[in-house]
N, C-alpha and C positions, 0 to 999 in steps of 0.2 A: 715456327720451325719449318725449314725447307723440306720438301718431299725427299730429296736425296739424302737427308740426314736421318730419315726414319728407317731403321734397320730391323726393329722388333716391335710388334704391337700385341696388346692384349685385347681380344674381342669378346664382348658380352654375347655369348652363344647359346641359342635355344634349340637349334636344329630346325627352326621354322623357315618359312620361305625367305624372309629378309636376310637372316644371318647365314643361311646356307649359301646364298650366292655372293655374299660379301667376301668370303674367303678367296675364291678365285679372282674376284674383282680387285681385292687388295694386292694380290700377286701381280696382276696385270698393270695396276696403276701406281703402285708404291715400290717399284724396283725389286720385285720378288722378295719383299720383306718377310721375315719370319712371323707367322701368325700363331699366337698361343690362344686357344679357345678356352673360355671360362664359363661354365654353366653354374649359376646359383640355384641350387635345389631348394625351392620354397614350396615343395609339395606338388609338383606337376606330374608325379607318378609315372604313368606309362610313357610319357614324352621323353623320359630319360633312356628308354631302352634303345640300344644300338647307337647311342649318341657318339661314343668315342670312335667307333668304326667309321661313321659318317663324316665326322670332323677330320679325321686323318685322311680319309679317301679324297676329300675335297681340297686338301692342301694345308691343313693345320699341322704344326709340328708336334703338338700335344694337346690334351684336353684335361682341364681340372674340373671336377664336379664337387662343388662346395656344399656340404650339408648345412644349410642355413635355417632349417625348419624350426628348431627350438628358438633360435634368436629371433626369427621372424615373428613367431607367435608371442613370445614373452616381451620383446622390446619394441614391437611395432603394433601388432594386432590388438593385444590386450590394453595398452595405454589408450589407443584410439577408441576401443569399445567402451572403456571406463568413462571416457569423455563424452560418450553419446554422439560422437561426430559422424554426421551423415551429410554428404554433398548431393543435394537435389535428388534425394531418395537412393543414392548410390552409396554402398557401404565400403567404398574405397579400396577394393581388392587389389587392383593394379597399382594404385597410388602409393600405398605404404610398403608394397613389395620392392619397388624400384630403389629407394634409398638403402634398403637392406642389401640388395644385390650389388649396388654400386660400391658400397663399403667393402665387400668381398673382392670386387674387381681391383680396387686400389691396392689392397693388400697383396694380391698376386702381381700386379704391375710393379710394385716396389720390390717384391721378392725376385722377380725376373729381370729387373732393371730395364723395363720396357720404355720405349721412346714415346709411346702414345697409347691411349685407350680408345677403342672403337665401339660404337653402338649402332644398332640397326633401326633406330627410331626415325620416323618420317618428320619432315619439316612442318607437317600439319598438326602433329599431335602434342599431347602433354608430356609423354615419356621422355622426350629429348631434354626437357627442362628438369625433370626429376632426376635423371641420371647425371646430368652435367652439374647441377647445383651440389649434389652429394659429392661428386668427384672434386669440385672446387673446394669443398670443405676439407676433405682429407688430403688432397694433393693439389694445392692451388697453382702449382707451376706445371702440371701435367698437360701435355698436348692432347686434344680430343679430335677424333676424326668421325664425322657423321656422313657416310656415303650418300644418303638421300639428299644431302645438301650439295653434292658434288656431281654425281653421275647424271646421265641423260635419260635414265629409266623414269617413266612417268606413271606407271600403273602396275598393279599386281599381275595383270595379264602379261605385261612386258617382262616382269620378273620371271614368270614361268617360261617365257621364250628364252630368256638368258640361261635359266637353269637347264633347259633341254639342250641348248646349244653347247653347254659346258659339261654335260653328263652329270649334273648334280641331282641325286635322287630326292624325290619329294613324296610326302605322305598325302598330299592333297591333289585334286585336279581342278579344272576350271569351274566345275559345277559346285564343288564343296569348298571353294576358296574364300571362306569367311576369314576375316582377321580375328584371331582368338588369342586370349591370354588366360592361362590356367595356373592356379596354385591351390594350396590346401584350403584357402578361404573362399575362392570364387572361380567362375569361368565367364569370360566376356565374349560376345559375338558382335561383330560389326561388318558392314559391307554387303555386297550382293543385293538381294531383294530388300534388305533392311534399309538401304539408302533411300528408298521411297517410303516416306512416312505413312503413305496410304495403304501399305501392305501389312497384313496381319502376320506376325511371326509364325513359323511352321512348328509350333510346339508339339503337335501330335505326329509329325513326320519322323520316322525312325532315323536316329543318328543326329538329330539337331540338338536336343538336350542331352547333356552328358553326365551331369551330376544328379539328375533326378528325372521325374516324369511330369507331364502336364497335370494340373489338378483334375482334369477330366479323366485321366487314366489312374488316378490315385485310388487306394482302397476305399470301400464303402464304410469301413469301420474306422473310428478315430484311433490315434496312438496318443499315449500320455508320456510325458517326460518330466522328471523332477531334477532341477538343477540347484546345487548349493554353492553359495559364494562366501568368501571371506575377504573383507575389505575390498569388495568390488571385483575380485578375481574368482573365476569359476574353479571349484576344487573337487566337485563330485557330480556324477550323473547317475540318477536312479539308485542312489545309496552307495555307489562304488567310487572310492577315492581315485582320481585320475589326474594326470597333468592337463593343463589347458589345451595343449596340442591334441591329446587323445580325446578329450571331450569334444573338440571341434570336429575331429574326424568321425566320431560316432554320431554326432548330431547331423553331419553331412549325410550319412546313410539314412538315418531316421527321417530327417527333413526331406531329403530327395525323394524317398519312397512316397511321401505324402504331398508332393507337389509344392513344397514351401520355398519361398525366397526367389521367385522368378519375377523380374521386373523388365519393362520395356519403356525406356525413357529417351527423351531428347535433352541432352545436357549441354551446358555452356562450357566449352573448352577454354582453357587458359589463353590459348592463342587467338581467341575472339570469335571463332565460328561455333555454330551449333552442330552437334553430332548425335546420331541415333545409335543406341546400343541396347542389346538384351543381355542381362546379367543373371547368372545363377549363383545364389549365395544361401544355400539351404541351412547349414549349421550356423552361419553368422547371423542370419535373420532371427533364428530362435534365440541365440545368445543375447543379442541386442534387446529383444523383447523381454526376456526374463530379467535382465539387469535393470531395465527401465521399470518393470513392475516392482521389483524389490526397492528401488529408489523411492517409489511413491510412499512407502512405509517409513523409510529411514532418513530422508532429507527434509529439513524444514522448508517452508514455503520460499523464503527469500533466497536461500542457497540453491534450491532446485531451479528457481526461475533465472537466477544469474548464471548458473551452470548451463542452462538451456541456451541462453543468449551466447555465451562464450563457446558453446559447442559448434556454432556456425563458423566462428573464426578458426577454431581448431581444424574443422573439416576443410576449410579453404586453404589453410597452411599445408595440410597433408596433400590435398589435390594439386596444389600449385608447386609441389616439390620442395617446400620449405621446412622439411622435417628438422634438419640440423641448424636451427636458428634459436636465438635467445628467447623469442616470444613463444615458440612451441614448447621449449623447456619450462618456461614460466607457467604456461597454461597447464602443463602436465603436473607441476608442483601443486597448483591450485586443485586440480582434479584429485590428486592423491589425498589431499587434505579432506576433500568432500567424501572420500570413500572409506574413511576410518571406521564408520559404523554401518557401512553397506554390507552387512553380514546376515545371511538367512537362507531360506529355502523357497523356491518357486516351482509350482506345478502348472504345466501347460497342456492343453489338448490340441492336437494337430489333426486337421481334417480338411482334405481337398484344398490345399493352399492357404487355409486359414489357421491362425494361431489364437486360441481362446484361453483366457485366464481360467485357471482351475484351482487356485489357492496360493496364498503367500504368507510366510511366517518369518518373524525376525525377533531376536532378543532385544533389539534396539528400536522396535517399532514405536513410532510417535502416534500411531492410531490408538485411541482409547474407546473401546466399545462402551464403557461405562458413561463416558461423557457424550459420545455421539448418538447413543441409543434414542429411539423414538418412545421407548418405555420410560418408566420412572427412574430418575437419577438425582444426584445431589446438585446438578447444575442449576444455578439460580437464573431463571429466564428474565427476571426483572433487571438484571445487569445490562441488558441490551438497550433499555430506555435511554440511559445517560449516554451510552456509546453512540447511538443513532443521532441524538441531539447534537453532540459535538462533531460527529462525522459529517452531518448534513448542514452544519452551520454556514459554511461558505455558500452553499446553494440557496439557503434561506435569505442570507444577506443580499446576494445578487438579485433575488426575486423582489425583495423590498426596494432596492435601489431602482430596478427597472419599473416597478409599480409607481414610484414617485415621479418618474419621467412621463 
């Protein structure tokens, strides 16, 4: 599509540095086109305050704020958690939010008869892929504009220069200019001093961590949480029936207070480079742990091991923006089958960044104390003789053959 044919665009808008300067940039470079800002609310809380005023003041004709929180939790977070999907220790907080947001963007673009969808992802990152693959799924003919692949701005410092020159208000300064992504599941930090892998993250510095505290600053007394699951889905916290979303929000508070879920990793981006990030995922870390503990009771060995292998593939699909694919759907169907008896209760002790098992129960438990006990039981230990002879037969035959040589 030619630039002169673009009259109206829908912009994925967060109010952060990138999307704040994109509005005036679009006006300057796309024939003063109409810019409709769309913010997908996936639980970024205080970041939504004053967003409409800011969007309109910088040139947008209107702002939609889409409440996607329930959809994000039920259709993206929980299926990923049930799969046990983890990408290089990262619990995929940004990764599974993007397809959810992109789906909402397409709905507004169609409603507004927009000529294009615009996003603020850099050409170095994973998010450009996640947004665009989802857009292609729902609107294969939609034109996509990615300013970072067009303009001559080369750094976040130059973005701030542009913002100041165009009177775009910012909530950051050059000293706090971390690249962050926040939602109800996590908060990521990249850039500045973190770009040097030899630098220790400033966990104890006021304002660095936002969802919790450093384990050093956590209470000296542990906290206990009890989670209940039905078919792999969390349904209650400390005996109170709650939605999965409310459970995550409460776990964020409890986990954050106890310094849970802070990781510092160098991950392998889809585009080929390594990147360092600090992630805060307090509630999610607790939820993953509790679910995994319950599965140790409820899944048989072969299913558990196969699920663990496939969880890597699931995580890679989510990380690489391939949520809306036949393979991801097929893996989710497999996961749902494995979860039919993952029902029960898990108690965990939280202490200074640690999560400690404190009890697990399930009506579908495959663990038999009567069989496993070191005390007296009906288990016939002589059964093992024939088993070992057959199990070890290939080794014995190989040794005999080698001996004859």
